[in-house]
PyMOL CGO cylinders between C-alpha atoms (Angstrom):
from pymol import cmd
from pymol.cgo import CYLINDER

trace = [
    CYLINDER, -13.27, -2.90, -11.43, -13.27, -6.39, -12.73, 0.3, 1, 1, 1, 1, 1, 1,
    CYLINDER, -13.27, -6.39, -12.73, -16.44, -8.15, -14.40, 0.3, 1, 1, 1, 1, 1, 1,
    CYLINDER, -16.44, -8.15, -14.40, -16.51, -10.43, -11.36, 0.3, 1, 1, 1, 1, 1, 1,
    CYLINDER, -16.51, -10.43, -11.36, -16.71, -7.38, -8.96, 0.3, 1, 1, 1, 1, 1, 1,
    CYLINDER, -16.71, -7.38, -8.96, -19.51, -5.95, -10.96, 0.3, 1, 1, 1, 1, 1, 1,
    CYLINDER, -19.51, -5.95, -10.96, -21.55, -9.12, -10.93, 0.3, 1, 1, 1, 1, 1, 1,
    CYLINDER, -21.55, -9.12, -10.93, -20.42, -10.73, -7.60, 0.3, 1, 1, 1, 1, 1, 1,
    CYLINDER, -20.42, -10.73, -7.60, -24.03, -10.18, -6.37, 0.3, 1, 1, 1, 1, 1, 1,
    CYLINDER, -24.03, -10.18, -6.37, -25.70, -11.79, -9.38, 0.3, 1, 1, 1, 1, 1, 1,
    CYLINDER, -25.70, -11.79, -9.38, -26.57, -15.43, -10.18, 0.3, 1, 1, 1, 1, 1, 1,
    CYLINDER, -26.57, -15.43, -10.18, -25.57, -16.84, -13.55, 0.3, 1, 1, 1, 1, 1, 1,
    CYLINDER, -25.57, -16.84, -13.55, -27.56, -18.89, -16.01, 0.3, 1, 1, 1, 1, 1, 1,
    CYLINDER, -27.56, -18.89, -16.01, -25.65, -20.80, -18.52, 0.3, 1, 1, 1, 1, 1, 1,
    CYLINDER, -25.65, -20.80, -18.52, -27.49, -22.57, -21.51, 0.3, 1, 1, 1, 1, 1, 1,
    CYLINDER, -27.49, -22.57, -21.51, -26.21, -26.11, -21.45, 0.3, 1, 1, 1, 1, 1, 1,
    CYLINDER, -26.21, -26.11, -21.45, -29.06, -28.00, -23.51, 0.3, 1, 1, 1, 1, 1, 1,
    CYLINDER, -29.06, -28.00, -23.51, -31.57, -27.19, -26.23, 0.3, 1, 1, 1, 1, 1, 1,
    CYLINDER, -31.57, -27.19, -26.23, -32.25, -24.50, -28.88, 0.3, 1, 1, 1, 1, 1, 1,
    CYLINDER, -32.25, -24.50, -28.88, -30.09, -21.27, -28.56, 0.3, 1, 1, 1, 1, 1, 1,
    CYLINDER, -30.09, -21.27, -28.56, -32.93, -19.11, -29.33, 0.3, 1, 1, 1, 1, 1, 1,
    CYLINDER, -32.93, -19.11, -29.33, -33.58, -17.12, -26.09, 0.3, 1, 1, 1, 1, 1, 1,
    CYLINDER, -33.58, -17.12, -26.09, -37.11, -16.30, -24.93, 0.3, 1, 1, 1, 1, 1, 1,
    CYLINDER, -37.11, -16.30, -24.93, -36.58, -13.93, -21.92, 0.3, 1, 1, 1, 1, 1, 1,
    CYLINDER, -36.58, -13.93, -21.92, -40.09, -13.83, -20.99, 0.3, 1, 1, 1, 1, 1, 1,
    CYLINDER, -40.09, -13.83, -20.99, -39.99, -17.61, -20.74, 0.3, 1, 1, 1, 1, 1, 1,
    CYLINDER, -39.99, -17.61, -20.74, -37.07, -17.33, -18.58, 0.3, 1, 1, 1, 1, 1, 1,
    CYLINDER, -37.07, -17.33, -18.58, -38.53, -15.10, -16.13, 0.3, 1, 1, 1, 1, 1, 1,
    CYLINDER, -38.53, -15.10, -16.13, -41.80, -17.17, -15.94, 0.3, 1, 1, 1, 1, 1, 1,
    CYLINDER, -41.80, -17.17, -15.94, -39.62, -20.15, -15.15, 0.3, 1, 1, 1, 1, 1, 1,
    CYLINDER, -39.62, -20.15, -15.15, -37.93, -18.21, -12.29, 0.3, 1, 1, 1, 1, 1, 1,
    CYLINDER, -37.93, -18.21, -12.29, -41.14, -16.91, -11.06, 0.3, 1, 1, 1, 1, 1, 1,
    CYLINDER, -41.14, -16.91, -11.06, -42.18, -20.61, -10.35, 0.3, 1, 1, 1, 1, 1, 1,
    CYLINDER, -42.18, -20.61, -10.35, -39.36, -20.77, -7.95, 0.3, 1, 1, 1, 1, 1, 1,
    CYLINDER, -39.36, -20.77, -7.95, -39.08, -17.36, -6.41, 0.3, 1, 1, 1, 1, 1, 1,
    CYLINDER, -39.08, -17.36, -6.41, -41.46, -14.30, -6.69, 0.3, 1, 1, 1, 1, 1, 1,
    CYLINDER, -41.46, -14.30, -6.69, -40.92, -12.24, -9.77, 0.3, 1, 1, 1, 1, 1, 1,
    CYLINDER, -40.92, -12.24, -9.77, -41.05, -9.10, -7.65, 0.3, 1, 1, 1, 1, 1, 1,
    CYLINDER, -41.05, -9.10, -7.65, -37.84, -10.28, -6.10, 0.3, 1, 1, 1, 1, 1, 1,
    CYLINDER, -37.84, -10.28, -6.10, -36.01, -9.84, -9.44, 0.3, 1, 1, 1, 1, 1, 1,
    CYLINDER, -36.01, -9.84, -9.44, -34.12, -6.46, -9.69, 0.3, 1, 1, 1, 1, 1, 1,
    CYLINDER, -34.12, -6.46, -9.69, -32.53, -6.95, -13.16, 0.3, 1, 1, 1, 1, 1, 1,
    CYLINDER, -32.53, -6.95, -13.16, -31.80, -9.54, -15.93, 0.3, 1, 1, 1, 1, 1, 1,
    CYLINDER, -31.80, -9.54, -15.93, -29.31, -9.43, -18.79, 0.3, 1, 1, 1, 1, 1, 1,
    CYLINDER, -29.31, -9.43, -18.79, -26.18, -10.62, -20.38, 0.3, 1, 1, 1, 1, 1, 1,
    CYLINDER, -26.18, -10.62, -20.38, -22.85, -9.35, -21.44, 0.3, 1, 1, 1, 1, 1, 1,
    CYLINDER, -22.85, -9.35, -21.44, -23.06, -9.94, -25.24, 0.3, 1, 1, 1, 1, 1, 1,
    CYLINDER, -23.06, -9.94, -25.24, -23.13, -13.78, -24.94, 0.3, 1, 1, 1, 1, 1, 1,
    CYLINDER, -23.13, -13.78, -24.94, -26.67, -15.02, -25.51, 0.3, 1, 1, 1, 1, 1, 1,
    CYLINDER, -26.67, -15.02, -25.51, -26.04, -18.31, -23.84, 0.3, 1, 1, 1, 1, 1, 1,
    CYLINDER, -26.04, -18.31, -23.84, -24.97, -16.55, -20.45, 0.3, 1, 1, 1, 1, 1, 1,
    CYLINDER, -24.97, -16.55, -20.45, -27.30, -14.63, -18.41, 0.3, 1, 1, 1, 1, 1, 1,
    CYLINDER, -27.30, -14.63, -18.41, -27.22, -12.88, -15.06, 0.3, 1, 1, 1, 1, 1, 1,
    CYLINDER, -27.22, -12.88, -15.06, -30.00, -12.19, -12.41, 0.3, 1, 1, 1, 1, 1, 1,
    CYLINDER, -30.00, -12.19, -12.41, -29.49, -9.68, -9.67, 0.3, 1, 1, 1, 1, 1, 1,
    CYLINDER, -29.49, -9.68, -9.67, -32.16, -10.36, -6.97, 0.3, 1, 1, 1, 1, 1, 1,
    CYLINDER, -32.16, -10.36, -6.97, -33.64, -7.63, -4.32, 0.3, 1, 1, 1, 1, 1, 1,
    CYLINDER, -33.64, -7.63, -4.32, -33.34, -10.10, -1.48, 0.3, 1, 1, 1, 1, 1, 1,
    CYLINDER, -33.34, -10.10, -1.48, -30.65, -12.52, -0.44, 0.3, 1, 1, 1, 1, 1, 1,
    CYLINDER, -30.65, -12.52, -0.44, -33.18, -14.88, 0.67, 0.3, 1, 1, 1, 1, 1, 1,
    CYLINDER, -33.18, -14.88, 0.67, -34.59, -15.38, -2.88, 0.3, 1, 1, 1, 1, 1, 1,
    CYLINDER, -34.59, -15.38, -2.88, -31.12, -15.55, -4.21, 0.3, 1, 1, 1, 1, 1, 1,
    CYLINDER, -31.12, -15.55, -4.21, -30.04, -18.36, -1.97, 0.3, 1, 1, 1, 1, 1, 1,
    CYLINDER, -30.04, -18.36, -1.97, -33.34, -20.30, -2.56, 0.3, 1, 1, 1, 1, 1, 1,
    CYLINDER, -33.34, -20.30, -2.56, -32.64, -20.06, -6.35, 0.3, 1, 1, 1, 1, 1, 1,
    CYLINDER, -32.64, -20.06, -6.35, -28.94, -21.13, -5.89, 0.3, 1, 1, 1, 1, 1, 1,
    CYLINDER, -28.94, -21.13, -5.89, -30.10, -24.24, -4.17, 0.3, 1, 1, 1, 1, 1, 1,
    CYLINDER, -30.10, -24.24, -4.17, -31.14, -25.55, -7.57, 0.3, 1, 1, 1, 1, 1, 1,
    CYLINDER, -31.14, -25.55, -7.57, -28.57, -26.95, -10.04, 0.3, 1, 1, 1, 1, 1, 1,
    CYLINDER, -28.57, -26.95, -10.04, -30.61, -26.18, -13.45, 0.3, 1, 1, 1, 1, 1, 1,
    CYLINDER, -30.61, -26.18, -13.45, -33.52, -24.19, -14.54, 0.3, 1, 1, 1, 1, 1, 1,
    CYLINDER, -33.52, -24.19, -14.54, -35.72, -26.02, -16.96, 0.3, 1, 1, 1, 1, 1, 1,
    CYLINDER, -35.72, -26.02, -16.96, -37.43, -23.52, -19.70, 0.3, 1, 1, 1, 1, 1, 1,
    CYLINDER, -37.43, -23.52, -19.70, -39.53, -25.47, -22.11, 0.3, 1, 1, 1, 1, 1, 1,
    CYLINDER, -39.53, -25.47, -22.11, -37.05, -27.65, -24.00, 0.3, 1, 1, 1, 1, 1, 1,
    CYLINDER, -37.05, -27.65, -24.00, -34.01, -25.67, -22.85, 0.3, 1, 1, 1, 1, 1, 1,
    CYLINDER, -34.01, -25.67, -22.85, -31.77, -26.40, -19.73, 0.3, 1, 1, 1, 1, 1, 1,
    CYLINDER, -31.77, -26.40, -19.73, -29.79, -23.59, -17.94, 0.3, 1, 1, 1, 1, 1, 1,
    CYLINDER, -29.79, -23.59, -17.94, -27.12, -24.39, -15.38, 0.3, 1, 1, 1, 1, 1, 1,
    CYLINDER, -27.12, -24.39, -15.38, -27.37, -22.04, -12.19, 0.3, 1, 1, 1, 1, 1, 1,
    CYLINDER, -27.37, -22.04, -12.19, -24.28, -20.81, -10.66, 0.3, 1, 1, 1, 1, 1, 1,
    CYLINDER, -24.28, -20.81, -10.66, -22.36, -18.04, -9.04, 0.3, 1, 1, 1, 1, 1, 1,
    CYLINDER, -22.36, -18.04, -9.04, -20.50, -15.79, -11.55, 0.3, 1, 1, 1, 1, 1, 1,
    CYLINDER, -20.50, -15.79, -11.55, -17.13, -16.89, -12.57, 0.3, 1, 1, 1, 1, 1, 1,
    CYLINDER, -17.13, -16.89, -12.57, -14.17, -15.49, -10.54, 0.3, 1, 1, 1, 1, 1, 1,
    CYLINDER, -14.17, -15.49, -10.54, -11.49, -14.92, -13.24, 0.3, 1, 1, 1, 1, 1, 1,
    CYLINDER, -11.49, -14.92, -13.24, -8.50, -14.47, -10.83, 0.3, 1, 1, 1, 1, 1, 1,
    CYLINDER, -8.50, -14.47, -10.83, -7.73, -17.50, -8.77, 0.3, 1, 1, 1, 1, 1, 1,
    CYLINDER, -7.73, -17.50, -8.77, -5.38, -17.94, -6.05, 0.3, 1, 1, 1, 1, 1, 1,
    CYLINDER, -5.38, -17.94, -6.05, -3.02, -21.09, -6.27, 0.3, 1, 1, 1, 1, 1, 1,
    CYLINDER, -3.02, -21.09, -6.27, -0.86, -21.96, -3.29, 0.3, 1, 1, 1, 1, 1, 1,
    CYLINDER, -0.86, -21.96, -3.29, 2.17, -24.28, -4.16, 0.3, 1, 1, 1, 1, 1, 1,
    CYLINDER, 2.17, -24.28, -4.16, 3.37, -26.12, -1.10, 0.3, 1, 1, 1, 1, 1, 1,
    CYLINDER, 3.37, -26.12, -1.10, 6.80, -27.23, -0.15, 0.3, 1, 1, 1, 1, 1, 1,
    CYLINDER, 6.80, -27.23, -0.15, 8.69, -24.71, -2.39, 0.3, 1, 1, 1, 1, 1, 1,
    CYLINDER, 8.69, -24.71, -2.39, 11.80, -23.44, -0.71, 0.3, 1, 1, 1, 1, 1, 1,
    CYLINDER, 11.80, -23.44, -0.71, 12.81, -19.76, -1.23, 0.3, 1, 1, 1, 1, 1, 1,
    CYLINDER, 12.81, -19.76, -1.23, 15.72, -20.89, -3.19, 0.3, 1, 1, 1, 1, 1, 1,
    CYLINDER, 15.72, -20.89, -3.19, 13.40, -21.40, -5.99, 0.3, 1, 1, 1, 1, 1, 1,
    CYLINDER, 13.40, -21.40, -5.99, 12.95, -17.96, -7.86, 0.3, 1, 1, 1, 1, 1, 1,
    CYLINDER, 12.95, -17.96, -7.86, 9.64, -16.33, -8.69, 0.3, 1, 1, 1, 1, 1, 1,
    CYLINDER, 9.64, -16.33, -8.69, 10.69, -16.37, -12.42, 0.3, 1, 1, 1, 1, 1, 1,
    CYLINDER, 10.69, -16.37, -12.42, 11.14, -20.01, -12.27, 0.3, 1, 1, 1, 1, 1, 1,
    CYLINDER, 11.14, -20.01, -12.27, 7.83, -20.48, -10.68, 0.3, 1, 1, 1, 1, 1, 1,
    CYLINDER, 7.83, -20.48, -10.68, 6.21, -18.06, -13.35, 0.3, 1, 1, 1, 1, 1, 1,
    CYLINDER, 6.21, -18.06, -13.35, 7.83, -20.19, -16.17, 0.3, 1, 1, 1, 1, 1, 1,
    CYLINDER, 7.83, -20.19, -16.17, 5.95, -23.25, -14.73, 0.3, 1, 1, 1, 1, 1, 1,
    CYLINDER, 5.95, -23.25, -14.73, 2.56, -21.66, -13.94, 0.3, 1, 1, 1, 1, 1, 1,
    CYLINDER, 2.56, -21.66, -13.94, 2.26, -19.80, -17.10, 0.3, 1, 1, 1, 1, 1, 1,
    CYLINDER, 2.26, -19.80, -17.10, 1.62, -23.10, -18.87, 0.3, 1, 1, 1, 1, 1, 1,
    CYLINDER, 1.62, -23.10, -18.87, -1.66, -23.80, -16.82, 0.3, 1, 1, 1, 1, 1, 1,
    CYLINDER, -1.66, -23.80, -16.82, -3.96, -22.04, -19.15, 0.3, 1, 1, 1, 1, 1, 1,
    CYLINDER, -3.96, -22.04, -19.15, -4.05, -18.49, -17.58, 0.3, 1, 1, 1, 1, 1, 1,
    CYLINDER, -4.05, -18.49, -17.58, -2.19, -15.36, -17.28, 0.3, 1, 1, 1, 1, 1, 1,
    CYLINDER, -2.19, -15.36, -17.28, 0.11, -15.01, -14.30, 0.3, 1, 1, 1, 1, 1, 1,
    CYLINDER, 0.11, -15.01, -14.30, -0.73, -11.70, -12.35, 0.3, 1, 1, 1, 1, 1, 1,
    CYLINDER, -0.73, -11.70, -12.35, 1.74, -11.91, -9.57, 0.3, 1, 1, 1, 1, 1, 1,
    CYLINDER, 1.74, -11.91, -9.57, 3.78, -14.33, -7.37, 0.3, 1, 1, 1, 1, 1, 1,
    CYLINDER, 3.78, -14.33, -7.37, 4.96, -14.02, -3.82, 0.3, 1, 1, 1, 1, 1, 1,
    CYLINDER, 4.96, -14.02, -3.82, 6.22, -15.90, -0.94, 0.3, 1, 1, 1, 1, 1, 1,
    CYLINDER, 6.22, -15.90, -0.94, 3.57, -16.59, 2.00, 0.3, 1, 1, 1, 1, 1, 1,
    CYLINDER, 3.57, -16.59, 2.00, 4.96, -15.29, 5.33, 0.3, 1, 1, 1, 1, 1, 1,
    CYLINDER, 4.96, -15.29, 5.33, 4.41, -16.13, 8.82, 0.3, 1, 1, 1, 1, 1, 1,
    CYLINDER, 4.41, -16.13, 8.82, 1.82, -14.21, 10.98, 0.3, 1, 1, 1, 1, 1, 1,
    CYLINDER, 1.82, -14.21, 10.98, 2.62, -11.09, 12.90, 0.3, 1, 1, 1, 1, 1, 1,
    CYLINDER, 2.62, -11.09, 12.90, 4.95, -10.16, 14.40, 0.3, 1, 1, 1, 1, 1, 1,
    CYLINDER, 4.95, -10.16, 14.40, 7.25, -12.27, 12.20, 0.3, 1, 1, 1, 1, 1, 1,
    CYLINDER, 7.25, -12.27, 12.20, 5.50, -11.32, 8.84, 0.3, 1, 1, 1, 1, 1, 1,
    CYLINDER, 5.50, -11.32, 8.84, 9.02, -10.47, 7.53, 0.3, 1, 1, 1, 1, 1, 1,
    CYLINDER, 9.02, -10.47, 7.53, 9.84, -14.20, 7.62, 0.3, 1, 1, 1, 1, 1, 1,
    CYLINDER, 9.84, -14.20, 7.62, 8.99, -16.19, 4.40, 0.3, 1, 1, 1, 1, 1, 1,
    CYLINDER, 8.99, -16.19, 4.40, 7.45, -19.66, 4.42, 0.3, 1, 1, 1, 1, 1, 1,
    CYLINDER, 7.45, -19.66, 4.42, 7.90, -22.53, 1.80, 0.3, 1, 1, 1, 1, 1, 1,
    CYLINDER, 7.90, -22.53, 1.80, 4.44, -21.62, 0.39, 0.3, 1, 1, 1, 1, 1, 1,
    CYLINDER, 4.44, -21.62, 0.39, 4.37, -19.81, -3.04, 0.3, 1, 1, 1, 1, 1, 1,
    CYLINDER, 4.37, -19.81, -3.04, 1.27, -17.82, -3.59, 0.3, 1, 1, 1, 1, 1, 1,
    CYLINDER, 1.27, -17.82, -3.59, 0.38, -17.39, -7.41, 0.3, 1, 1, 1, 1, 1, 1,
    CYLINDER, 0.38, -17.39, -7.41, -2.48, -15.28, -8.77, 0.3, 1, 1, 1, 1, 1, 1,
    CYLINDER, -2.48, -15.28, -8.77, -3.65, -16.35, -12.35, 0.3, 1, 1, 1, 1, 1, 1,
    CYLINDER, -3.65, -16.35, -12.35, -6.37, -14.98, -14.33, 0.3, 1, 1, 1, 1, 1, 1,
    CYLINDER, -6.37, -14.98, -14.33, -8.42, -17.52, -16.37, 0.3, 1, 1, 1, 1, 1, 1,
    CYLINDER, -8.42, -17.52, -16.37, -10.66, -17.02, -19.18, 0.3, 1, 1, 1, 1, 1, 1,
    CYLINDER, -10.66, -17.02, -19.18, -13.38, -19.66, -17.93, 0.3, 1, 1, 1, 1, 1, 1,
    CYLINDER, -13.38, -19.66, -17.93, -13.64, -22.59, -15.43, 0.3, 1, 1, 1, 1, 1, 1,
    CYLINDER, -13.64, -22.59, -15.43, -12.68, -25.00, -18.36, 0.3, 1, 1, 1, 1, 1, 1,
    CYLINDER, -12.68, -25.00, -18.36, -9.20, -23.20, -18.59, 0.3, 1, 1, 1, 1, 1, 1,
    CYLINDER, -9.20, -23.20, -18.59, -8.61, -24.22, -14.90, 0.3, 1, 1, 1, 1, 1, 1,
    CYLINDER, -8.61, -24.22, -14.90, -8.47, -27.94, -15.80, 0.3, 1, 1, 1, 1, 1, 1,
    CYLINDER, -8.47, -27.94, -15.80, -4.85, -27.51, -17.02, 0.3, 1, 1, 1, 1, 1, 1,
    CYLINDER, -4.85, -27.51, -17.02, -3.82, -26.79, -13.42, 0.3, 1, 1, 1, 1, 1, 1,
    CYLINDER, -3.82, -26.79, -13.42, -2.37, -30.02, -11.93, 0.3, 1, 1, 1, 1, 1, 1,
    CYLINDER, -2.37, -30.02, -11.93, -2.88, -31.48, -8.58, 0.3, 1, 1, 1, 1, 1, 1,
    CYLINDER, -2.88, -31.48, -8.58, 0.78, -31.64, -7.82, 0.3, 1, 1, 1, 1, 1, 1,
    CYLINDER, 0.78, -31.64, -7.82, 4.18, -31.26, -9.55, 0.3, 1, 1, 1, 1, 1, 1,
    CYLINDER, 4.18, -31.26, -9.55, 7.71, -32.43, -8.78, 0.3, 1, 1, 1, 1, 1, 1,
    CYLINDER, 7.71, -32.43, -8.78, 10.60, -29.92, -8.16, 0.3, 1, 1, 1, 1, 1, 1,
    CYLINDER, 10.60, -29.92, -8.16, 14.03, -31.80, -7.52, 0.3, 1, 1, 1, 1, 1, 1,
    CYLINDER, 14.03, -31.80, -7.52, 12.08, -34.93, -6.43, 0.3, 1, 1, 1, 1, 1, 1,
    CYLINDER, 12.08, -34.93, -6.43, 10.05, -32.78, -3.92, 0.3, 1, 1, 1, 1, 1, 1,
    CYLINDER, 10.05, -32.78, -3.92, 6.41, -33.30, -4.21, 0.3, 1, 1, 1, 1, 1, 1,
    CYLINDER, 6.41, -33.30, -4.21, 4.65, -29.87, -4.51, 0.3, 1, 1, 1, 1, 1, 1,
    CYLINDER, 4.65, -29.87, -4.51, 0.95, -29.93, -3.92, 0.3, 1, 1, 1, 1, 1, 1,
    CYLINDER, 0.95, -29.93, -3.92, -1.08, -27.47, -5.89, 0.3, 1, 1, 1, 1, 1, 1,
    CYLINDER, -1.08, -27.47, -5.89, -3.92, -25.86, -4.10, 0.3, 1, 1, 1, 1, 1, 1,
    CYLINDER, -3.92, -25.86, -4.10, -6.45, -24.15, -6.54, 0.3, 1, 1, 1, 1, 1, 1,
    CYLINDER, -6.45, -24.15, -6.54, -8.81, -21.78, -4.99, 0.3, 1, 1, 1, 1, 1, 1,
    CYLINDER, -8.81, -21.78, -4.99, -12.34, -23.27, -5.27, 0.3, 1, 1, 1, 1, 1, 1,
    CYLINDER, -12.34, -23.27, -5.27, -11.14, -26.73, -6.36, 0.3, 1, 1, 1, 1, 1, 1,
    CYLINDER, -11.14, -26.73, -6.36, -12.69, -29.66, -4.67, 0.3, 1, 1, 1, 1, 1, 1,
    CYLINDER, -12.69, -29.66, -4.67, -10.41, -30.92, -1.92, 0.3, 1, 1, 1, 1, 1, 1,
    CYLINDER, -10.41, -30.92, -1.92, -7.89, -33.61, -3.18, 0.3, 1, 1, 1, 1, 1, 1,
    CYLINDER, -7.89, -33.61, -3.18, -5.99, -36.03, -0.85, 0.3, 1, 1, 1, 1, 1, 1,
    CYLINDER, -5.99, -36.03, -0.85, -2.36, -36.39, -1.88, 0.3, 1, 1, 1, 1, 1, 1,
    CYLINDER, -2.36, -36.39, -1.88, -2.07, -39.47, 0.04, 0.3, 1, 1, 1, 1, 1, 1,
    CYLINDER, -2.07, -39.47, 0.04, -4.90, -41.75, -1.50, 0.3, 1, 1, 1, 1, 1, 1,
    CYLINDER, -4.90, -41.75, -1.50, -5.48, -39.46, -4.65, 0.3, 1, 1, 1, 1, 1, 1,
    CYLINDER, -5.48, -39.46, -4.65, -9.15, -39.36, -3.80, 0.3, 1, 1, 1, 1, 1, 1,
    CYLINDER, -9.15, -39.36, -3.80, -11.24, -36.20, -3.61, 0.3, 1, 1, 1, 1, 1, 1,
    CYLINDER, -11.24, -36.20, -3.61, -13.55, -34.89, -0.75, 0.3, 1, 1, 1, 1, 1, 1,
    CYLINDER, -13.55, -34.89, -0.75, -10.91, -34.84, 1.93, 0.3, 1, 1, 1, 1, 1, 1,
    CYLINDER, -10.91, -34.84, 1.93, -7.29, -33.76, 2.52, 0.3, 1, 1, 1, 1, 1, 1,
    CYLINDER, -7.29, -33.76, 2.52, -4.24, -35.77, 3.62, 0.3, 1, 1, 1, 1, 1, 1,
    CYLINDER, -4.24, -35.77, 3.62, -4.68, -34.94, 7.39, 0.3, 1, 1, 1, 1, 1, 1,
    CYLINDER, -4.68, -34.94, 7.39, -8.23, -36.17, 7.20, 0.3, 1, 1, 1, 1, 1, 1,
    CYLINDER, -8.23, -36.17, 7.20, -7.52, -39.31, 5.22, 0.3, 1, 1, 1, 1, 1, 1,
    CYLINDER, -7.52, -39.31, 5.22, -8.59, -42.61, 7.01, 0.3, 1, 1, 1, 1, 1, 1,
    CYLINDER, -8.59, -42.61, 7.01, -7.45, -45.14, 4.22, 0.3, 1, 1, 1, 1, 1, 1,
    CYLINDER, -7.45, -45.14, 4.22, -5.43, -48.00, 5.28, 0.3, 1, 1, 1, 1, 1, 1,
    CYLINDER, -5.43, -48.00, 5.28, -1.88, -48.21, 4.26, 0.3, 1, 1, 1, 1, 1, 1,
    CYLINDER, -1.88, -48.21, 4.26, -0.16, -51.62, 3.91, 0.3, 1, 1, 1, 1, 1, 1,
    CYLINDER, -0.16, -51.62, 3.91, 3.15, -52.13, 5.74, 0.3, 1, 1, 1, 1, 1, 1,
    CYLINDER, 3.15, -52.13, 5.74, 4.26, -54.65, 3.54, 0.3, 1, 1, 1, 1, 1, 1,
    CYLINDER, 4.26, -54.65, 3.54, 3.80, -53.19, -0.11, 0.3, 1, 1, 1, 1, 1, 1,
    CYLINDER, 3.80, -53.19, -0.11, 3.18, -49.54, 1.05, 0.3, 1, 1, 1, 1, 1, 1,
    CYLINDER, 3.18, -49.54, 1.05, -0.04, -49.53, -1.21, 0.3, 1, 1, 1, 1, 1, 1,
    CYLINDER, -0.04, -49.53, -1.21, -3.16, -47.52, -0.07, 0.3, 1, 1, 1, 1, 1, 1,
    CYLINDER, -3.16, -47.52, -0.07, -6.36, -49.33, 0.48, 0.3, 1, 1, 1, 1, 1, 1,
    CYLINDER, -6.36, -49.33, 0.48, -5.35, -52.33, 2.50, 0.3, 1, 1, 1, 1, 1, 1,
    CYLINDER, -5.35, -52.33, 2.50, -3.26, -53.37, 5.58, 0.3, 1, 1, 1, 1, 1, 1,
    CYLINDER, -3.26, -53.37, 5.58, -2.48, -57.10, 5.34, 0.3, 1, 1, 1, 1, 1, 1,
    CYLINDER, -2.48, -57.10, 5.34, 0.42, -58.63, 7.34, 0.3, 1, 1, 1, 1, 1, 1,
    CYLINDER, 0.42, -58.63, 7.34, 0.39, -61.60, 4.73, 0.3, 1, 1, 1, 1, 1, 1,
    CYLINDER, 0.39, -61.60, 4.73, 0.51, -59.17, 1.76, 0.3, 1, 1, 1, 1, 1, 1,
    CYLINDER, 0.51, -59.17, 1.76, 2.52, -60.94, -0.99, 0.3, 1, 1, 1, 1, 1, 1,
    CYLINDER, 2.52, -60.94, -0.99, 2.60, -57.99, -3.24, 0.3, 1, 1, 1, 1, 1, 1,
    CYLINDER, 2.60, -57.99, -3.24, 6.17, -56.62, -4.00, 0.3, 1, 1, 1, 1, 1, 1,
    CYLINDER, 6.17, -56.62, -4.00, 6.92, -53.05, -3.07, 0.3, 1, 1, 1, 1, 1, 1,
    CYLINDER, 6.92, -53.05, -3.07, 7.32, -50.57, -6.12, 0.3, 1, 1, 1, 1, 1, 1,
    CYLINDER, 7.32, -50.57, -6.12, 9.75, -47.93, -6.28, 0.3, 1, 1, 1, 1, 1, 1,
    CYLINDER, 9.75, -47.93, -6.28, 6.75, -45.37, -6.62, 0.3, 1, 1, 1, 1, 1, 1,
    CYLINDER, 6.75, -45.37, -6.62, 5.19, -46.45, -3.49, 0.3, 1, 1, 1, 1, 1, 1,
    CYLINDER, 5.19, -46.45, -3.49, 8.55, -46.57, -1.47, 0.3, 1, 1, 1, 1, 1, 1,
    CYLINDER, 8.55, -46.57, -1.47, 9.54, -43.13, -2.59, 0.3, 1, 1, 1, 1, 1, 1,
    CYLINDER, 9.54, -43.13, -2.59, 6.16, -41.75, -1.56, 0.3, 1, 1, 1, 1, 1, 1,
    CYLINDER, 6.16, -41.75, -1.56, 6.73, -43.13, 1.90, 0.3, 1, 1, 1, 1, 1, 1,
    CYLINDER, 6.73, -43.13, 1.90, 10.23, -41.81, 2.32, 0.3, 1, 1, 1, 1, 1, 1,
    CYLINDER, 10.23, -41.81, 2.32, 11.38, -38.54, 3.71, 0.3, 1, 1, 1, 1, 1, 1,
    CYLINDER, 11.38, -38.54, 3.71, 11.56, -35.64, 1.25, 0.3, 1, 1, 1, 1, 1, 1,
    CYLINDER, 11.56, -35.64, 1.25, 15.29, -34.83, 0.40, 0.3, 1, 1, 1, 1, 1, 1,
    CYLINDER, 15.29, -34.83, 0.40, 16.61, -31.45, 1.07, 0.3, 1, 1, 1, 1, 1, 1,
    CYLINDER, 16.61, -31.45, 1.07, 16.71, -29.12, -1.91, 0.3, 1, 1, 1, 1, 1, 1,
    CYLINDER, 16.71, -29.12, -1.91, 20.08, -28.37, -3.54, 0.3, 1, 1, 1, 1, 1, 1,
    CYLINDER, 20.08, -28.37, -3.54, 21.10, -25.20, -5.50, 0.3, 1, 1, 1, 1, 1, 1,
    CYLINDER, 21.10, -25.20, -5.50, 20.50, -26.86, -8.59, 0.3, 1, 1, 1, 1, 1, 1,
    CYLINDER, 20.50, -26.86, -8.59, 16.68, -26.77, -9.86, 0.3, 1, 1, 1, 1, 1, 1,
    CYLINDER, 16.68, -26.77, -9.86, 15.34, -29.16, -12.16, 0.3, 1, 1, 1, 1, 1, 1,
    CYLINDER, 15.34, -29.16, -12.16, 11.37, -29.19, -12.53, 0.3, 1, 1, 1, 1, 1, 1,
    CYLINDER, 11.37, -29.19, -12.53, 9.29, -32.15, -13.61, 0.3, 1, 1, 1, 1, 1, 1,
    CYLINDER, 9.29, -32.15, -13.61, 5.75, -31.32, -14.49, 0.3, 1, 1, 1, 1, 1, 1,
]
cmd.load_cgo(trace, "trace")
């Protein structure tokens, strides 16, 4: 059983500001101003004095507490969060089956974690024996900060491969902004220069190679594989 499974019902408290001397009674008193202390089942840490966990008796109190971003305890500030899930699923789109799992492992092993397994996503039943061009990679990260090495996309033989990290904020691969995906993007696209953000028939900007390439059809893969990260 993983640490995440042991603590998945808990709420995390991480010290982000102030003295690192911990007063547990003061923390409990501060929590008691938000939810009844009687609703707390247990409170403790796993050896790191800056990271604490609370298990609530009722889901109502837990969800109320999670509505807050921070807990202020005298001069200290604790971030309130769900326990960190160490193993994350990463989906790589547009990856033909001609690209081996070992090749994908070589790329993803540089993303700050340990690769657990790699597999091709398959079609739903009754065609679950047919693979798709989506590669599923499970990676174990030591912390949320370690995930920052995971790119938004990579290039394989000129093919744009979006990298979808479990839990990461939605990112649009069309306009490069966060909060939505490509299919939901409503940003204007100029038909003259191909840039995102405007659509002016009188535009006098020159088309760049990057803009033209992004608007063109993705080429078919060849047996030779070159990866640009």
